[in-house]
C-alpha positions as CSV (number, residue, x, y, z in Angstrom):
1,M,5.0,-1.8,-27.5
2,C,1.4,-1.3,-27.9
3,G,-0.1,-2.4,-31.3
4,L,3.3,-3.4,-32.4
5,S,3.5,-6.5,-35.0
6,A,5.5,-9.2,-33.7
7,F,5.3,-11.2,-37.3
8,W,5.0,-9.7,-40.7
9,N,5.2,-10.6,-44.1
10,L,4.8,-14.4,-43.6
11,H,3.8,-16.5,-46.9
12,P,1.9,-19.7,-46.9
13,D,4.1,-23.2,-46.9
14,G,1.3,-25.5,-46.6
15,P,-1.4,-26.3,-44.2
16,N,-0.7,-24.1,-40.8
17,R,2.7,-23.2,-41.9
18,W,4.4,-20.0,-43.3
19,K,7.9,-18.9,-44.2
20,D,10.1,-15.9,-45.4
21,G,8.6,-13.9,-42.8
22,W,9.9,-11.5,-40.0
23,F,9.7,-11.5,-36.2
24,Y,10.5,-8.5,-33.9
25,S,11.5,-9.7,-30.3
26,P,10.7,-7.1,-27.5
27,D,13.0,-9.0,-25.5
28,D,16.2,-7.9,-27.3
29,G,15.1,-5.1,-29.9
30,R,15.9,-7.5,-32.7
31,T,14.3,-8.2,-36.0
32,N,14.9,-11.4,-37.6
33,K,13.8,-14.0,-40.3
34,V,11.2,-16.6,-39.2
35,T,9.3,-19.5,-40.3
36,A,6.1,-20.1,-38.4
37,E,3.7,-23.3,-37.8
38,L,0.5,-23.4,-35.8
39,T,1.1,-26.3,-33.7
40,S,-2.7,-26.2,-31.6
41,D,-5.2,-23.2,-31.4
42,D,-3.0,-21.3,-28.7
43,L,0.7,-22.4,-29.8
44,V,2.7,-21.2,-32.7
45,T,6.1,-22.6,-33.0
46,A,8.5,-20.6,-34.7
47,R,11.9,-20.7,-36.0
48,V,14.0,-17.5,-35.6
49,Y,17.0,-16.8,-37.5
50,T,19.4,-14.2,-39.1
51,L,21.3,-16.2,-41.9
52,L,20.1,-19.6,-41.9
53,P,17.3,-21.5,-40.1
54,L,19.8,-24.2,-38.9
55,L,21.5,-21.5,-36.9
56,G,18.8,-20.2,-35.3
57,Q,16.4,-21.0,-32.4
58,T,13.1,-22.2,-32.0
59,R,10.6,-20.6,-29.9
60,A,7.2,-21.5,-28.5
61,L,4.6,-18.7,-28.6
62,Q,1.6,-19.0,-26.6
63,R,-1.6,-16.8,-27.2
64,V,-2.5,-15.0,-24.0
65,L,-5.7,-13.9,-23.8
66,H,-6.7,-10.4,-24.0
67,G,-7.2,-8.7,-20.6
68,T,-5.5,-11.7,-18.7
69,S,-2.1,-10.3,-18.1
70,D,-1.0,-6.9,-16.7
71,G,0.3,-4.2,-19.1
72,W,-2.8,-4.7,-22.0
73,C,-3.1,-1.3,-24.0
């Protein structure tokens, strides 16, 4: 999993907002569409979905500083 991109192909949709991207979840191995918003310096709120954002789920993704967690490359 080292070096794997979780988000890609996002396009700007306003200040601190992106749309039409892709999200890879290492938890279940699935790739889904995503919209994202930077809600603070260390927090991204992502709407992860397959067909429609309304049918998806919201995930709060917090930054973990390099070297502060087990399993770093």
